[in-house]
Legacy VTK file of the C-alpha trace (Angstrom):
# vtk DataFile Version 3.0
C-alpha trace
ASCII
DATASET POLYDATA
POINTS 117 float
59.670 92.325 77.272
57.335 92.502 74.226
58.457 96.036 73.236
62.042 94.849 72.940
61.006 92.008 70.722
58.828 94.088 68.323
60.673 97.512 68.313
64.137 97.362 66.639
64.983 100.942 67.801
64.486 100.057 71.454
66.333 96.809 71.133
69.241 98.652 69.435
69.489 101.127 72.293
69.338 98.396 74.829
72.101 96.420 73.100
74.205 99.570 72.863
73.709 100.159 76.576
74.553 96.572 77.214
77.878 96.840 75.210
78.649 100.106 76.938
77.994 98.632 80.342
80.324 95.620 79.630
83.059 98.049 78.562
82.687 100.158 81.651
82.712 97.016 83.851
85.854 95.865 82.153
87.631 99.184 82.775
86.560 99.390 86.282
87.764 95.847 86.976
91.085 96.648 85.556
91.257 99.855 87.624
90.265 98.038 90.802
93.132 95.568 90.442
95.739 98.335 90.700
94.562 99.325 94.233
96.029 97.725 97.339
94.264 94.767 98.816
93.298 94.377 102.344
91.941 96.334 105.236
93.602 99.000 107.372
93.800 98.260 111.090
95.280 99.992 114.144
97.015 98.354 116.887
97.596 100.265 120.130
100.507 99.544 122.489
101.182 100.985 125.885
104.780 101.565 126.852
106.121 103.570 129.823
102.789 105.252 130.453
102.259 106.314 126.870
100.024 104.827 124.251
101.290 104.326 120.710
99.287 103.635 117.608
100.641 101.366 114.796
98.730 101.155 111.574
98.974 98.005 109.388
97.375 96.497 106.366
95.761 93.008 106.617
95.492 91.069 103.565
95.449 87.555 102.266
98.418 86.377 100.157
98.468 82.794 98.842
95.967 81.664 101.467
97.805 83.194 104.321
96.895 86.422 106.320
99.675 88.917 106.090
100.049 92.066 108.354
102.056 94.814 106.731
103.147 97.873 108.815
102.235 101.220 107.283
104.516 104.214 108.031
102.733 107.263 109.272
103.862 109.147 106.184
102.220 106.725 103.787
98.940 106.660 105.720
96.986 109.424 103.964
97.836 108.090 100.551
96.866 104.556 101.478
93.586 105.767 102.911
92.737 107.627 99.726
93.582 104.546 97.660
91.424 102.314 99.856
88.563 104.762 99.548
88.958 104.695 95.764
89.059 100.936 95.616
85.796 100.728 97.711
84.138 103.220 95.482
85.314 101.244 92.373
83.914 98.093 93.907
80.613 99.789 94.479
80.344 100.832 90.901
81.343 97.406 89.742
78.433 95.950 91.691
75.930 98.476 90.221
77.138 97.614 86.659
76.861 93.865 87.159
73.230 94.427 88.291
72.566 96.611 85.304
74.087 93.997 82.916
72.158 91.200 84.372
68.908 93.261 84.029
69.780 94.057 80.367
70.542 90.408 79.690
67.092 89.564 81.103
65.474 92.222 78.851
67.290 91.158 75.742
66.843 87.446 76.536
70.546 86.884 76.367
72.072 83.873 78.174
73.822 84.897 81.431
77.651 85.279 81.117
79.467 82.274 82.476
82.611 82.525 84.443
82.191 86.001 85.888
82.845 86.405 89.595
80.754 88.545 91.815
81.950 90.751 94.698
LINES 1 118
117 0 1 2 3 4 5 6 7 8 9 10 11 12 13 14 15 16 17 18 19 20 21 22 23 24 25 26 27 28 29 30 31 32 33 34 35 36 37 38 39 40 41 42 43 44 45 46 47 48 49 50 51 52 53 54 55 56 57 58 59 60 61 62 63 64 65 66 67 68 69 70 71 72 73 74 75 76 77 78 79 80 81 82 83 84 85 86 87 88 89 90 91 92 93 94 95 96 97 98 99 100 101 102 103 104 105 106 107 108 109 110 111 112 113 114 115 116
């Protein structure tokens, strides 16, 4: 963008936004790691004419799929954590797009070694 190349004030603002976005992305990534991994599923079993629902968390650990039973008392807290994790991932995706756009405007080389969700 020719304005960025000629106007130092605009370039300074864009560079500041780039640094701020990188800091926010780093903080969000660290926050997302603290949330539980996996997906919440329900298994229904019929026994003596009644139907029972069992909640469990499905996740990969060391290349294997692991099903972990979730007690009914822990269910609301786990659901809240999974919602927060998904919200965090959505924000991470938006900041990665913003950073890529700013790198293009500032003609910076793309960052190597970053993983995308």
